[in-house]
N, C-alpha and C positions, 0 to 999 in steps of 0.2 A: 452509648454502647452499640446501638443498632447501626449507627453510621460507621463505626469502626469495623463491625462485622461485614457490612456491605463493601467497604473498601478492601478488606482482606480477601473477601470472596472474589471481587473483581480482579485483584492482583493475581490470585491463584489461577483464575480462569485465563488471564493473559499469559502467564507462564506455561500453562498446560497447552494452550493453542500454539504458542511460539515453539514449544518442543515438537508438536505434531508437524508444524511447518518445516522445522529443521530436519526432521526425519524424512519428509517428502523431498526436500532439497538434496539430502545425502543420497537417497535412492536414485533420483534423476541424474545426479552428477556422476556417481560412481558406476552406475549400470549402463547409462546411455551416452555420456560425454567422454569420460576419462578413457575407456578402452579404445576409443576411436581417435584419440589425440586431437580432439576438436578444440580450437582456440577460443577462449572466452576473455571477457574483460575483467575489471576489478583489480584489487590490490595484488592478487597473485600474478596477474598479467604484467603489472608494473615491475614486480620483483623479478620475473623471468627476463624481461627486457633489460633491466639494469644489470642483471647477472651476465647476460650474453655480451653486453657492451663493455662492461668494466670489471667483470668477474667478482663484483661485490656480492656476498652471500644473499640468497633470496630471503632466507628467514629473517635476516637483520633488516632488509628493506621492508618486509611485511610488518615487522614489529615497530619500526620507527614511524612509518606512515600511520599505522593503526593507533599508536600512542598519541600522535598529534591530533588525529581525527576524534579520538575519544575525549581528549581535553576540550576540543571544540564542541562536542556534543554536550559535555557538562555545562558549558557556558551558554550555549544557544538553545538546547533542547531539554535541559533539566536533568536532575539526578535520577528520576525514574527511567528515562530513556537510557541514561548511561548504565544503570544497573542491569537493565534487560539486554543492552548491547554486549556488556561483558559476559553475561550469562550465555547469550547466544553464541558468542565467539568461542567460549570454552566448550560448550556442548557440541557445536558443529565440528570443532577440531577433533574431539574424541570420536564422534560418529564417523567422520571421514576416515580416520585412522582404522577403526574397526571394519568399516565397509570395504576399504581397499584390501584388507587382509582376506576378506570373504571372497571377493571376486578375483583375487590374484591366483593364478595357476602355478603349479610346481616349477615351471620353467621361467617364472618371473613376469610373464605377460598377463594381461587381463582377459577374462572371459567375455567374448562378444555375444551378447544375447541376440542381437539382430542378424548375426552372421557376417561373413566377410563381404565387403563391397556395398554395404547398406549404411554408409556413413551419414548420408543426408537424412534418411528416414530416422536414424537414431538421434540425429541432431534435433529434428522436429519434436520427437517425443520427449527427449530430455529437457529441451528448453521450455516446452509447455509445462512440464512438471516443476522445473526450477522457478519459472515465472509465477506460477500459482503459489508455490511455497513462499516466495518473497512477499507476495501480497498478503498471505495469511500472517506472516510475521509483522508486517507494517500495520495491518488492521488491528493488531493487538498491542500497538504502541512499542514495538520492538524493532531491532535492526540486527543484521548479520555482520555489521561492521564494514570496514572498507569504504568503497564508494557509496554504499547505502547511506552512510552518514551524510556525505556531501549532498546526495539527492534529497534527504530529509530536511537538511538546513535550507536548501533552495526552495523546497515545497512549503516551508514554514513562512517565508517572507514574500514569496512571489507566487503568482498564479500559474505555476509550472508543475505539471503532474510528476509523480515519482518516476514513472516510466521514461518521460522525456528527460528528466534530470540524469538518470542513469545512461541514457543514450548519449548525451553530450559528453559525459566523462569517458564512457567506454569507447566512443568513436575515436578519441585521441589515442587511447591505449592500443586498440586493435590496429589502427592505421600505422602505428609506429613499427609494426612487424616488418613492413617493407624495407626498413633501413637496417635490419639485422641480418648479416651474411650467414650467421650460424643456422638460420632456418632453411638454408638450401639455396637453390637457384631462384632467380627472380620469378619465373612462372610458379614455382612451388610456394613462394612467399605470397604471391597474388592469390593463389587458391586458399591459403590459410586466412588471408584477410577477408576474402569473400565468405568463407565459412564463418569467420568471426562476426562479420556484419549480419549474417543470417541468424546466428545465436542471439545477437543483441536485439534484432528486430522482433523475433518471435518471443523472447523472454520478456522484453519490455511491453510488448502488446498484450501478452497474457497478464502481466502485472497490472496494467491500467484497466484491462477489461474486468478482472476479478474485483478490483477496488471500486470501480464505478458501479458495478452491480450491487455490491454491498452498501454503498453510500447513496444509491439512488433514492430520491425522495418523491413523494406523491402529495397531491392536494385533494382534500375532500370538501365537498359541499353537501351537507346533510339537511334535508327538509323533513321535519317531523314535529307533530304536536307534543311529543314526549321528549322534547329537546333537553329539558332539565335532567331527566334520568340518563339520557344518552351521554350528555356532556360530563356528568358526574362519573359514569362508568368508564369513559375513555380517559379522563384525567387520573382516575385512581389506578387503572390497569397499565397505562402506558407512561405515566409521568409527563405527559405533554400538556401544554396550555393550549387553549383554543379561543376563538372569537365568536361571539353571537351577533349575527347581523339581522337587521330589520328587513323583512321582505314583504311584498304585497302581491298576492295572486291576481293576475290580470283577468282570468276567466271567472274565478269565484268571487273576486273582490274582497277577499278576507286577508287579514294580516297574518304573517307567518314568520316565525323565527328560523334563521338559517345558521347552522354550525359550520364555521370555516376552520379547517384543521390541516396542518402540515405535519407529515410523519414520514418515517422510513418505509420504503416499499415492503420490507420484510415484516412490517407490522400490519399490513393491509388485511390479512386473514383474520387477525385478532379483532381489528376494528369492525370489520364486516360481521363477525360473529356476535360482538356486543350489540351492534345495531339490530340485527335480526332477532336476538333474544328479547330486546325491549320493545321494538316496533317493527314487525315484519313488513308493514306496509310503507315504511319510510322510503322517501325518494333520495337516492344517493348518486352523486356525481364524483367520479375519481379521474384524475388526470396526472400525467407525469410532468414534473417540472425540471428545468435545466439545472438549477442550483438553488439551494436554500442556505442562507448565511445568517449567522446569529447564534444565540445561546442554544445549545443542544444540537447544533448542526455544524457546518463548516465555518471557518473564520474568513473574514473579508481580507484578502491579501492584495491590497492596493496601497501603494505608497502615496503619502500626502506630503507635499513640500512644507517645510517648517514655516515659510513665509505665508503660505496660504492658510495654514492652520491658525497662526497668530492673527491673521486678518479676519478669519471667520470668528475667532474667539472674541475679538474686539467688537465686531458687529453684534454678536449675540448678547454680549454683556453690557454694552453701552446703554445708558438710560434714554428713554424716549423723550424727544423734545416736545 
């Protein structure tokens, strides 16, 4: 029963944070990007390009592509990811519809918060908000659909960040604006592409930055005679396992136990508080690590050839001569 409650609480927390992320995305898009007609990537960009080239309705392009990607998410990313993706898609559709009605003026144009001629400043602010919001959604095991699903699938199997995954997809979408005569003369199309590239860079940079900050890990070495109490408190409060190393003081010549611990950077304050409560005189070393892979942290995303795996399996399972 306790496990079920914990799972339910975690799922409710994910949906709550996803909703906050979608609200932030809606605010950034409708207030800073939409009124200035700034080009963005994603499925909406594909729908617009297909419409200008073939007159095929945007909404049907959007629906078909998202339907295919959602099926892919079900197979590759699991039912939980699919459920949250459908939830996010529905919520963001409703939010965008309501937000556009709020910022729309009586003459049909949108209110420009930054004023006329401040397109680039509005682009920077809007993309910082949308990039942060996408990171919030991804960190809570969700997706806004569209190209986010492609980036998440790539991130699952390869050591490619979500931001880089979105860059690769959006680069093709934005660059194709150069071939659409309906966007105006060639200089105007070039300007739209440049603005689109700026949106892509800023948004993906913010996405990677926020996610890397949240996922950043640290390594602790804790020297204390009360290592048993400290180890028990840390494992109880953080659910982390740790390792006790044998140490030897060079100056004192005494044996000393050393606690080796890998944890999230966000847990550092809690760990320091526990150490200080138990042994204020403990000697603690904290250092940042580039990456931590394994249970409770990130997965190892390196492909192993089947031939190599079979060869290694035969070596490890063969009897000693």
